[in-house]
N, C-alpha and C positions, 0 to 999 in steps of 0.2 A: 504493499499500500504506500509506503513511504517513498519507494523508488518511483512509482507512478506520479507522485506528487512532485518530486524533484525534476522528473522529465518533463512534466507538463510546465513547471515554472521556468526551465532552461529553454524550452521550446517556446514559451509564451502562448501556448495555446494547449487546451486539453483534448486529447485525441480518444479518450476512453469511450465516449459515446459513438464516435465515428467507427472505432474498431469493433465495438459491440455490433453495430449495424452491418458492417462489412462481414463479420463472422455469421451472421444470420443469412447472408445472400449467397454463401458458398454452396455448391452442390457436390454430391458424391461423385466419384469417378465413374460409376456405373451410369448414373443419369447423364453425364457429360459424353460419354461414349455412345449410348443409344441415341442422344441428340445428334452427334456427329453422322452416325450411320444412317439416319433418317434423313439428314440433309444430302447425303451422298446418292440416295435413292437406288441402293443396290438392288432391291427387289425388282424394281421397275427396269433396271438396266439388265437383270438376269432375264426377265420375260422377254426384252426386246432381242436378245441374243438367241434365245430358244425360238423365237418367231423366224429369225434369219435362217437358222439351222433347219427348221421344218419347211420354210419356204422352198429352199433348194433341193429338198428331198421329195416334197410332196407335189410340186408343180411341174408341168411340162418343162424340160430343159430349155425349149425356146423362149418361154416366158420369163423363166428365171435369168436367162441370159441378157434379157432387155429391160427387166424390171426388178428392182430390189427395195426390200422395205428400209426405211431410214429412221422411223420413230414410231412410238405407240404411246399416245397420250389420251386418256380420258375416253377409252374404248374406240378410238379412231387409229387405225394403222395408216401411216403415211409411207407411200410408195413413190420412188422416182422411177420414171421410165426413159429411156434414152434417146427415143425419137417419137415424133408425132404418129407415125404409121402404126407403130405398135402401141401407143396410148390409145388411139381410136380402136384397134382391134380388141384390146383388153377391155376397155370401158363399155364397148357395144356388145361384145360376145362372150367375154370371159368373166367378167366382174363377178356375176352371181356364183358361178361355180367356184372361183378362188375363195370367196367369202364363206361358202358353205363348207368347203374343205378345211379352212382355218378355224372355223367355228367348230367343226367336228373334233379337231385336234385341242383347242384351248378352251373351248366353251363360249357361248354367245355373250357372256359377261366381259370377257377379257377383250375380245374384238367384236364390235358391234357394227362397225362400218369401215370401208377402206376409202382412203383419198389418193387418187392416182395424179400425179403431177409430172409434168415434163421436167427433166433435170439432169 
């Protein structure tokens, strides 16, 4: 107690209240690590990686050669297609088939729709 009083007098400020407040705001290492892992979105990245693997095995090699998934957000799978001819082919004639196959593999909650883009 005397030590804190001497330090407060020497510093010309009493840090006891600040130190107590700071101690109350500290978090456990487990809480900190789980927060960091959530920020990294590892579960989502794992799902995206699985989609790419299944995409290449499940679909016609001609489609896989010209269209590749690039992201999965809120149930929408984003796919880049390398040219407009293949984009038209996929959107007009193959989109429903692709969506059905992916939903059979991952479930309709994971992939609800597909957005094809030229890119």
